[in-house]
Each structure stands twice: as C-alpha cells, then as structure tokens.
C-alpha positions as CSV (number, residue, x, y, z in Angstrom):
1,X,-120.8,44.0,-62.6
2,X,-123.7,42.8,-64.9
3,X,-124.9,40.2,-62.4
4,X,-127.8,42.7,-61.7
5,X,-129.4,41.7,-65.1
6,X,-130.5,38.4,-63.4
7,X,-132.7,40.3,-60.7
8,X,-136.3,40.4,-60.8
9,X,-136.6,44.0,-62.1
10,X,-134.1,43.7,-64.7
11,X,-135.6,40.3,-66.1
12,X,-138.9,41.8,-66.2
13,X,-137.7,45.1,-67.8
14,X,-135.7,42.7,-70.6
15,X,-138.8,40.7,-71.4
16,X,-141.1,43.9,-71.9
17,X,-138.5,45.2,-74.2
18,X,-138.3,41.8,-76.1
19,X,-142.4,41.9,-76.4
20,X,-142.5,45.5,-77.4
21,X,-140.2,45.3,-80.2
22,X,-141.9,42.9,-82.6
23,X,-145.3,44.4,-81.7
24,X,-144.2,47.7,-82.7
25,X,-142.8,46.1,-85.9
26,X,-146.0,44.5,-86.7
27,X,-148.1,47.7,-86.0
28,X,-145.7,49.4,-88.5
29,X,-146.6,46.7,-90.9
30,X,-150.3,46.9,-90.4
31,X,-150.0,50.7,-91.0
32,X,-148.3,50.2,-94.3
33,X,-151.0,47.8,-95.4
34,X,-153.5,50.7,-94.7
35,X,-151.5,53.0,-96.4
36,X,-151.3,50.8,-99.7
37,X,-155.0,50.0,-99.1
38,X,-155.8,53.8,-99.0
39,X,-153.4,54.8,-101.6
40,X,-155.1,52.3,-103.9
41,X,-158.4,53.7,-103.1
42,X,-157.5,57.1,-103.8
43,X,-156.2,56.2,-107.2
44,X,-159.5,54.1,-108.2
45,X,-161.4,57.3,-107.0
46,X,-159.3,59.6,-109.0
47,X,-159.6,57.4,-112.1
48,X,-163.4,57.1,-111.8
49,X,-164.1,60.9,-111.4
50,X,-161.7,61.6,-114.3
51,X,-163.3,59.2,-116.7
52,X,-165.4,60.1,-119.7
53,X,-169.2,59.9,-119.0
54,X,-170.9,56.8,-120.3
55,X,-174.6,55.8,-120.4
56,X,-175.6,53.9,-117.4
57,X,-176.6,50.8,-119.0
58,X,-173.2,50.3,-119.9
59,X,-172.2,49.8,-116.3
60,X,-175.2,48.2,-114.7
61,X,-178.3,46.5,-115.0
62,X,-180.9,45.0,-112.8
63,X,-179.6,42.6,-110.3
64,X,-175.9,43.8,-111.0
65,X,-173.5,44.7,-108.0
66,X,-171.5,47.8,-108.7
67,X,-168.0,46.9,-108.4
68,X,-165.2,48.9,-106.7
69,X,-163.7,49.9,-110.3
70,X,-167.2,51.0,-111.2
71,X,-167.9,53.1,-108.0
72,X,-167.9,56.9,-108.6
73,X,-168.1,56.4,-112.4
74,X,-169.9,59.2,-113.9
75,X,-172.9,58.0,-116.1
76,X,-175.7,59.5,-118.0
77,X,-179.4,58.6,-118.3
78,X,-182.3,59.7,-120.4
79,X,-185.7,59.6,-119.1
80,X,-188.1,61.1,-116.5
81,X,-188.5,61.7,-112.8
82,X,-191.3,59.5,-111.1
83,X,-192.3,61.7,-108.0
84,X,-195.3,59.6,-107.2
85,X,-192.9,56.9,-105.9
86,X,-190.2,59.2,-104.4
87,X,-189.0,58.2,-100.9
88,X,-186.6,60.0,-98.4
89,X,-183.6,58.1,-96.6
90,X,-183.8,58.9,-92.9
91,X,-180.8,60.1,-90.7
92,X,-178.4,61.4,-93.3
93,X,-176.2,64.3,-92.7
94,X,-174.8,67.0,-95.0
95,X,-171.2,68.6,-95.2
96,X,-172.0,70.5,-92.0
97,X,-173.1,67.2,-90.1
98,X,-176.8,68.6,-89.8
99,X,-179.3,65.6,-89.6
100,X,-181.8,65.4,-92.5
101,X,-182.8,63.1,-95.3
102,X,-181.5,62.1,-98.7
103,X,-184.3,62.5,-101.7
104,X,-184.2,59.2,-103.5
105,X,-186.5,59.5,-106.9
106,X,-186.9,56.7,-109.3
107,X,-185.8,57.9,-112.8
108,X,-187.7,56.0,-115.4
109,X,-185.6,55.2,-118.5
110,X,-187.0,55.0,-122.1
111,X,-186.9,51.1,-121.9
112,X,-189.0,51.2,-118.8
113,X,-186.4,50.1,-116.3
114,X,-185.8,52.3,-113.4
115,X,-182.6,54.0,-112.0
116,X,-182.6,55.1,-108.5
117,X,-181.4,58.8,-108.4
118,X,-180.1,60.4,-105.0
119,X,-181.0,64.0,-105.7
120,X,-179.3,65.2,-102.5
121,X,-179.9,66.3,-98.9
122,X,-182.8,68.3,-97.3
123,X,-183.1,69.3,-93.5
124,X,-185.4,67.8,-91.0
125,X,-185.7,71.1,-89.3
126,X,-189.3,71.2,-87.8
127,X,-190.5,68.2,-89.5
128,X,-191.7,65.2,-87.3
129,X,-190.0,61.9,-88.2
130,X,-193.6,60.2,-88.6
131,X,-194.2,62.8,-91.6
132,X,-193.1,63.2,-95.2
133,X,-191.1,66.3,-95.5
134,X,-191.4,68.9,-98.2
135,X,-189.2,67.7,-101.0
136,X,-188.4,70.1,-103.8
137,X,-189.8,68.9,-107.2
138,X,-187.2,67.6,-109.8
139,X,-187.6,68.8,-113.4
140,X,-190.6,67.5,-115.3
141,X,-190.7,65.9,-118.6
142,X,-188.0,64.1,-120.5
143,X,-184.5,65.1,-119.4
144,X,-181.0,63.7,-119.2
145,X,-179.4,63.4,-115.8
146,X,-175.8,62.8,-114.9
147,X,-174.6,61.4,-111.7
148,X,-171.9,59.2,-109.9
149,X,-172.7,55.6,-109.9
150,X,-172.8,54.2,-106.4
151,X,-173.1,50.6,-105.0
152,X,-176.3,49.1,-102.8
153,X,-176.2,50.1,-99.2
154,X,-176.3,47.3,-97.1
155,X,-176.4,47.0,-93.3
156,X,-172.9,45.0,-93.4
157,X,-171.3,47.8,-95.1
158,X,-172.7,50.8,-93.6
159,X,-173.6,49.6,-90.2
160,X,-177.1,51.1,-90.7
161,X,-179.9,49.1,-89.6
162,X,-182.8,48.5,-92.0
163,X,-185.6,49.2,-89.6
164,X,-189.2,47.9,-90.1
165,X,-192.3,49.8,-89.5
166,X,-191.1,53.1,-90.7
167,X,-193.6,55.7,-91.7
168,X,-194.8,55.7,-95.3
169,X,-192.4,56.6,-98.1
170,X,-189.3,56.4,-95.7
171,X,-186.3,53.9,-95.7
172,X,-183.2,53.5,-94.2
173,X,-180.9,52.1,-96.9
174,X,-180.5,52.7,-100.6
175,X,-180.9,49.3,-102.2
176,X,-182.0,48.5,-105.5
177,X,-183.4,45.0,-104.6
178,X,-185.4,46.2,-102.0
179,X,-186.7,49.2,-104.2
180,X,-187.4,46.8,-106.8
181,X,-189.8,44.9,-104.5
182,X,-191.3,48.1,-103.6
183,X,-192.0,49.4,-107.0
184,X,-192.7,46.2,-108.8
185,X,-190.1,47.3,-111.7
186,X,-186.8,46.3,-113.0
187,X,-184.4,48.5,-111.2
188,X,-180.9,48.9,-112.0
189,X,-178.3,47.8,-109.7
190,X,-176.8,50.4,-107.3
191,X,-177.9,54.0,-107.8
192,X,-176.2,57.5,-108.8
193,X,-175.7,60.6,-106.6
194,X,-177.1,63.3,-109.1
195,X,-174.6,66.0,-110.1
196,X,-176.4,67.6,-113.2
197,X,-179.0,69.2,-113.8
198,X,-178.2,71.4,-110.7
199,X,-181.3,71.8,-108.5
200,X,-183.3,75.1,-108.6
201,X,-182.4,77.2,-105.3
202,X,-179.7,74.7,-104.7
203,X,-182.1,72.3,-103.0
204,X,-181.8,69.5,-102.6
205,X,-178.0,70.2,-101.7
206,X,-176.1,67.8,-104.0
207,X,-173.6,65.2,-102.3
208,X,-170.2,66.4,-102.4
209,X,-167.4,64.4,-104.4
210,X,-165.7,61.8,-102.3
211,X,-162.4,63.1,-100.6
212,X,-158.9,61.6,-100.6
213,X,-158.1,59.4,-97.7
214,X,-155.1,60.5,-95.9
215,X,-152.6,57.7,-96.8
216,X,-149.6,59.8,-96.1
217,X,-150.6,59.8,-92.3
218,X,-150.5,55.7,-92.1
219,X,-147.0,56.1,-93.7
220,X,-145.9,58.3,-91.2
221,X,-147.4,56.1,-88.4
222,X,-145.6,53.2,-89.8
223,X,-142.1,54.8,-89.7
224,X,-143.0,56.3,-86.4
225,X,-143.7,52.8,-85.1
226,X,-140.5,51.3,-86.7
227,X,-138.5,54.3,-84.8
228,X,-140.1,53.2,-81.5
229,X,-139.0,49.5,-82.0
230,X,-135.5,50.8,-83.1
231,X,-135.7,53.1,-79.8
232,X,-136.5,50.0,-77.4
233,X,-133.0,48.3,-77.4
234,X,-131.4,51.6,-77.5
235,X,-133.2,52.7,-74.6
236,X,-132.4,49.3,-72.9
237,X,-128.5,49.7,-73.6
238,X,-128.4,53.3,-72.2
239,X,-130.3,52.0,-69.1
240,X,-128.0,48.9,-68.7
241,X,-124.7,51.4,-69.0
242,X,-126.2,53.8,-66.5
243,X,-127.0,51.2,-64.2
244,X,-123.3,50.0,-64.6
245,X,-121.9,53.4,-64.3
246,X,-123.9,54.1,-60.9
247,X,-122.8,50.7,-59.5
248,X,-119.2,51.3,-60.4
249,X,-119.3,54.9,-58.7
250,X,-120.8,53.2,-55.8
251,X,-118.2,50.5,-55.6
252,X,-115.4,53.2,-55.7
253,X,-116.9,55.1,-52.9
254,X,-117.1,52.3,-50.9
255,X,-113.7,51.0,-51.8
256,X,-112.3,54.5,-50.9
257,X,-113.9,54.6,-47.5
258,X,-112.7,51.0,-46.5
259,X,-109.1,52.2,-47.5
260,X,-109.0,55.6,-45.9
261,X,-106.6,55.8,-42.9
262,X,-108.2,56.1,-39.6
263,X,-108.0,59.4,-37.6
264,X,-105.7,59.0,-34.5
265,X,-107.5,59.5,-31.1
266,X,-106.9,62.6,-29.5
267,X,-105.7,64.5,-32.4
C-alpha cells in the first residue's frame, strides 16, 4: 500500500520537504539573531539618550572614532559658530522625506579646536544644486550648544559616495578627517546633531531622535519560520494518509466490481 512512496513524484516531494525543514529552521535562527541585534541596539540608544549630558571633550578628541556606546550620547560644548567655513551636506531628507541639505557649521571651542555641528535640515526648493542655498544664521558670540554625538560618516557605512568636483561649500559626507583637511584645524572626531539652543523660526529643522527598531517583528518572523518547519512534516504525513485512503477506496471499488455476480442473459 505504501509502495507509491517510491514513485518519482513522491520521492521529489519528500526530498523537497526534507530540504525545506532545515532551511526554515535556519531562517528562524537568523531572525532571532536579528532580534537580539536590534534589541541590543535599542537598549544602547535608550541608555545613551537617558544619560546625563557631559562636555564633548570627555568623549571625543581629534582622530577619535566614536564608538557604538558613545553614539547618541548628549554632549555640551562652549564656543562660537564659524559661519565663514559653513558647508551644506547634499541630498539629505527630513522627516517627511523631502530632499534638501543638512547645515554643517564648525563650532570653535575655547581651546581653538573645532567641533562639527549639524544644525539641521533646510529645503532645496527652487535652489540650483550648483548654488549655495540660503542658510539661516546661528546665534552669534560665545554660547553653549548641546547635541547628540554621532560617528563620522563613511561610504562603507552609509552607501553614500563621496563625489568629487562638487560646487563650493557643498559636501556629501560628514567626516571629521576630511573637514580637518579643509579647515586646516584640529577637528574632534565625529560630529553632533544639535538639539539646543533651538533655532529661530524652527529652521534649520533639527534632526529627530533615533527611533526604536522593530525587534518584535523579527521575533515574530522567527516563530513563524519554525511553525512552517513544523508544518512541513505534518503536511507530508497528511498527504501520505490521504493518498493511502484514496488508494484503499479505489482498491475496494475494484474488488467489489470484480466480485459482483454477472446478470443472466435475457433477464
């Protein structure tokens, strides 16, 4: 009765089922790894955002690479903005996915070193990409700024190509080493996304806080893949039992036909 399992159709079906089970298990494990990674990142971000603000010099220095634990930490700095060397970062979007620029302004500390400050986003409406856009001025004179510490941007991490031959005072990546060469100054590693003081008229539009990654979705996907892996052998057994039942019914019908008495001629 089970000889049909050796047929070409059933051999292929069984091999596919045997292949699907470990594949789905591995996909579930991969989703759990993603869940762990996202959960860990959410935890780091939450800790960084809730940490007490510290002077920026305590976390970074010229040539320093901002670490994962230092990212998003709130820092303060005392000095003045240098608008003469201000640049804009091309092809950046705001919370509504509108394309514009980020305004990057050097902030000269009291010791003469420079902190890069991303003051926020401005639109590119009606502005040629070859022209320097109109940028709202920051506060003048000595002041204290506050912001979230961010690592240098790289092509490898962001996917953004650092194009050459750009118009004057326009850049593609926020990178302290490149800005140190341009400014001829000691620039602290990384940059800050400014959060205070708030700009007049809400422009530039300050960057929003990093959102939580949906780790729960990866957990749900992992459970889903494992349920699929469990469903494959269950489905295979159901198909086999159905095939056996159909074959038995067919055999019973054929047996009944063969044993039925013949009808006499002329009756």
